[in-house]
N, C-alpha and C positions, 0 to 999 in steps of 0.2 A: 914443703917450701918454707924457707926461713924468712918470715916476714919482718924480722927485726931490722933488717937492712933498709926497709922502707919507712921506718919511723921518722927519720929526718925529713923525708918527703911529706909525711903527714903533718909535721910541724910547719913546714912551708905553706901547706894548704890551709892549715888553721890560721896562719898569719894573714893570708888573703882574706879570710872571713872576719878577722879582727878589724882589718881596714874597711871591709864592707860594712861592719857595724857602725863605723864612723860615717861612712858614706850615706847610709839610709837615714841617719839621724841629724846630720849637721845642718841641712837646709831648714829643718823644723826649729833649730836653735837660733838661727840667724834670719828669721822671717822678716823682721823689721828692717834689717840692713839691706836685704835683697829687694824687698818691696820698694824701698826708697830709690835704689839704683835703677830698678826696672820701671820707674815712673808710676807707681801705684797712687791711687787717690788718697788724699789726706782726710781722715775722719774728723768728726767734731771734737773729739778728745785730744787731737793733736798727733795721734798715731797713724800709721799707714794701713790701708786696707790689705790684709795679708791673703785675701782670696786668690790673688794672682800667683803667690808663692805656692799655695796649696795645689793650684792647677799644675805648676811645674813639678812639684813632688809627685803628683799623680802620673805625670809623664814617665817617671821611672817605672811604674807598673806597665804602661803601654809599651815601653822599650823592652821590658822583659817578655811581654806577650809576643812582640814581633820577633825577638831573638830565639825563643825556645824551639819553634819548629825547625830551626837550622841547627841549634846547639846540640840537641839530642842525637841526631844522625851524625854530626861531626864527631861527637864523643865516642859513639859506638863504632864508627867506621874508620876515623883517622886517629883516634886515640885520646885518652884523657889529657895528656900533656898539651896537645894542640888546642883543645877546647879551653884549657886553663890559660894558655898564653894569649889567646884571642881575648879572653875576659880581662886579663891584666892590661893589655894595650888599650882596650876600650875604656877601662876604668881610669887610666891615666888621662885620657882625652877628656873624660867627664870632669875630674877634679880640676884640671887646668882650664877647661872651657867654661865652666860655670862661673868662675871668678872674673873672666874677661868679657862675659856676655853683657852687651849694652842694654838689652831689653829682655822681656820675658819670652819673646819669640825665639831669639837665639838661644836663650837658656833652655827653652823647651826642647830644642834639637839636641843639645848636649845631655839633657836629662834622658832623652830617648837612648842615646849612646850608653849612658850609665846603666840604664835598665837592661840593655842588651849585654853589657859586661856582666851583670849579675846572672843572666841566663847561662852564659858560657862557663862562668865559675861554678854554678850549681851542678851542671852536667859533667864537670870535671871532678869536683871535690866530693860530692855525695857518693858516686860510684867508686871513686878511688878509696875513700875511707872504708866502704863496705868490703872492698877487695883487699885492703891492707889488714884490717881487723876482722877476719873471716868469722871468728867465733864470738865476737862482741859487736856485731854490726849496729844494733839499736843504740847501744851506749856510745859507740864511736861517732855515729851520726848526730847524736844529741850534743856531743862536744863541739860540733860545728856551731851550734847555737850558743854554747858557752863562749866561744871565741867572739861571736857577734856581740854578745852581751857585755863582754869585757871591754870591747871598743866603745860601746854605748855608756858604760860606767865611767871610763876614763875621760870621755869627751868633755863633760862639764868642767872637770879639773883643767883640761887643756884650754878650754874657753876662758876660764878664770885666770889662768896664767897669762894668756895672750892679752886679756883686758888689763890686768895689773901691770904688765910690762909695756903698755901703750903701743902694742903692735897691731897691725891691721888684722881684721877678721879673716883676711885671705890667707893668713899664715898657716893655719891648720890644713888648708887645702893643698898648699905647696909641700908641706912636710909629708902628708899622706901620699902625694904623687911620687916623692922621692922614695918612700918606703915601698911603693908598688914596683918601682924600677928594680930595687934590690930583690924583692920577692920574685919578680919575673925571671931574674937571672938564676935564682935557686931552682925554680920550677923547670927551667929550661935544661938544667944540668943534672938534676937528681934523678935516680931510677924510679920507675913506676912499676907496680906489679902487673902480671898478665891480666888482661881483661876477662871478666866473667869466670874467674877462677873458683867461684862458689856456686856456679850454675850446674844443675844436673843435666847430663846428656850433652849433645852438641848444640851450641847456641844457635847455629844457623837453621837447625831443624825446629826451633821453637817459634811459634807464631803467637802474637798477642791476641788473646781471646777475652773480650771484656764481658763482665757479668754485671748485674744490678748492684752487687756488693762492691765491686771495684769502682763502678761509676759513682756510687754514694761516697766512697772513700776519697775519690778525686774531688768531689764537691765539698768535702770537709776542708780540703786545701783552700778553698775559697772562703769559707766562713771563719776558720781560725785565723787566717791572714787579716780578714776584715777587723776582727776584734783588736788585735794588737796594733795594726796600722792606724786605725781611728784614734786609739788612745795615744799612740806615740806622736802623732802629728797635730793633735788638737788639745792636749792636756794643759798647755800653757795658758790658753784662753780660758779654760775652765778654772784653773788655779787663780787667775786674775779675777774672774767673776766671783769666786768664793772667798776672796780676800787674802790669798796666800802671798806673803811678802817675797820670799825667794823662790821664784818659779822653777829654777834649775834643780831644786830639791826633788821635784817629782821625777825627773829623768834619772836621778841617782837612785831613788827608791825602786824605780822600775827596773833598772839594770841589776841592782842587787837581788831583787826578787827573781829575775830570770836566771841569774847565775846560780843561785841556790837551788832553783828548780831543776836545773840541768844535773847538778851533783846528786841531789836526792833522787830524782826520777831515774837517772842512769843506774843508780844502785838498786832501785826497786825493780826496774824491768830486767836487770841482769839476774835478780834474785827470784822473786815469786810473782810479780805483777805483770800481766800481759800488756803490751803496748796498747792494744785496742781498748782496754779498760780505762786507760788514761784519757783516751779520746772522748770519753763520756764525762769522767769526773772533773777534769780541769775546766772545760768550757762551762759546765754547770756552775762551778764556783765563780767563774768570771761573770756569768749572767747575774747571779745573786749580788755580787759586788757592784756591778754597774747599776742595778736597781737601787741599792743602798746609796750610792753616790748621787743618783738623781734626786733622792728625797732628802738626804742629809747634806746641807750646803754649808760646810765648814772647811777651813784650811786644812785641818788635820785629816779629814776624810780623803782629801786629794793625795796626801802622802801614803795613807793606808791603801787607797785604791791603786796608786802607782805600784806599790810593792805586790799587792795581790794580783793585779792584771799582769805585771811582769812575770810573776811565778806561774800563773795558770794559763795565760794566753801566749806569752812570749818565751816560756821556759822549755820549749822543745816539742810542742804539739805538732807543728808543721813538720819537724824533722821525723817524728814518729809516724806521721801520715806517710811521709816519703819512704821511710825504711820498710813500713808495712806493705806499701805498694810495690817496692822492690822485691820483697819476699814473694809476692804474687807473680811477678814477672822477672825472675832471676837472670834470664838471658837477654833481657832488654832494659837494663838498668838506666842507660842514658835516655832512652825514649820515654820510659814511664816517669822518670824524674822530670823530664820536660813537660809531660802532660799534667802532672800534679802542680808543677810550678806555673803552667799556663793558667790553671784555675786560680792560683795565688796571685798571678799578675793581673788577671781580670779584676779580682777584688781590689788590688792596689789602685788600679786606674778608675774603675767605676765607682767604688765606694768613696774614695777621696774626692772625686768630682761631686758626688752627691753631698758629701760633707761640706765642700766649698759652697754649694748652693744653700744648704741649711744654715751655715755660718753667716752668709750674706743676708739671707731673708729672715732669719730668726731674731735679728736685732740683738738686744742685750742678753736674751736668753738662748741665743744660738748655740753656745757650747753645751748647755743642758740638753737641748734637743738632739745634739750629736750623740750624747751619752745614751739617750733613750733609743735612738736609732741603732746604736751599737748593741744594746741589750737584745733587740729584736733579731738582729743578724746572728748573734751568738746562740740564742735559744734554738734557732733553726739548725745550727751546727750540732747542738745537743741531740736533737731528734734524729738527725742523720747518723750520729755516732751510736745511738741506741739500736738503730736498724742494722748498722754494720756489725755490732757486737752479736746480735741475734743470728746473723747470717754467716759470720766469719768461721765459726766452728764447722758448720756444714760445708763451707767452701774448702776448708783445710782437708776435710775427709775426702771430698770429691777429687782433690788434687793428688 
């Protein structure tokens, strides 16, 4: 099969993830704006209590959690294209709805829709990329993260341009909604490869049989998501506490780190480094960095931390977890992607809600306590990864 004819389709799918990168980051960059619109309490220092916005951001994870049980079967039974188009429509509703929401309750509903959009896109894009790039599945799936990181990297520049031009903070939401409409048209008209074209045997004869190893791998989807989501949504408060003048710099360093990680790690896993080894190495480095950030309270450490966390936590670990799980269940790629992402969604919802409570109850040192909490979650991920590495070779032999 000549897969080159599907490369334009892959670009359209990567564009969807580029926009998704903006979607998962933009609320965190406009917390004060939305807190004011949604009637948040004014603090003693004159700023708004952003815990209400963190709760809405957490709803993105709950929406993903609700969407995945439906998204996986839709992808495997009705096709990747159908799943992708549903995701595009839901995401348009999110970007438009969140800027017209009069309070956090309405915003919460639209965040649920945005989370569901993410679930349908995941079960379209991840299996599709594995089916388009049959011989380079791990690297191709990691480039979905590159697309997300590119969106996160360019977002601060977009925010700066909007601010300098005295335009409304709603501008970026409107522009991304328009881009989604264009991308939806591309996905609706471009060809998709046959499903499960890299599965051995007849897909319908394959049943999903879970082992302790595969369950541990799914749990890593929870821990690795917790690491980068906690940092992504709470770094500005930490930067302010540590005296950083330009808080947007953390986001830029984070995005650069994650993009470099994708390029470097994709080359490594395509060459000589097994993906399961990365699942130990990167979270371990993240843990060490978080501990350093907790004890060294300087503006510079926030920037270094942003780069390192971006590289080791947001640089494709979740994508490698997903592609490794897909290798375990090659005839059920949509379903196993859903299951891994359900674990990721639980992390997004539960962990960010806990972060909201820690931020609110921790007072001035709340951001530091979030970093410490992040380190604890990440080291659990390291322990799970060590177990998976020990068992994975045995699993491969048995299969």
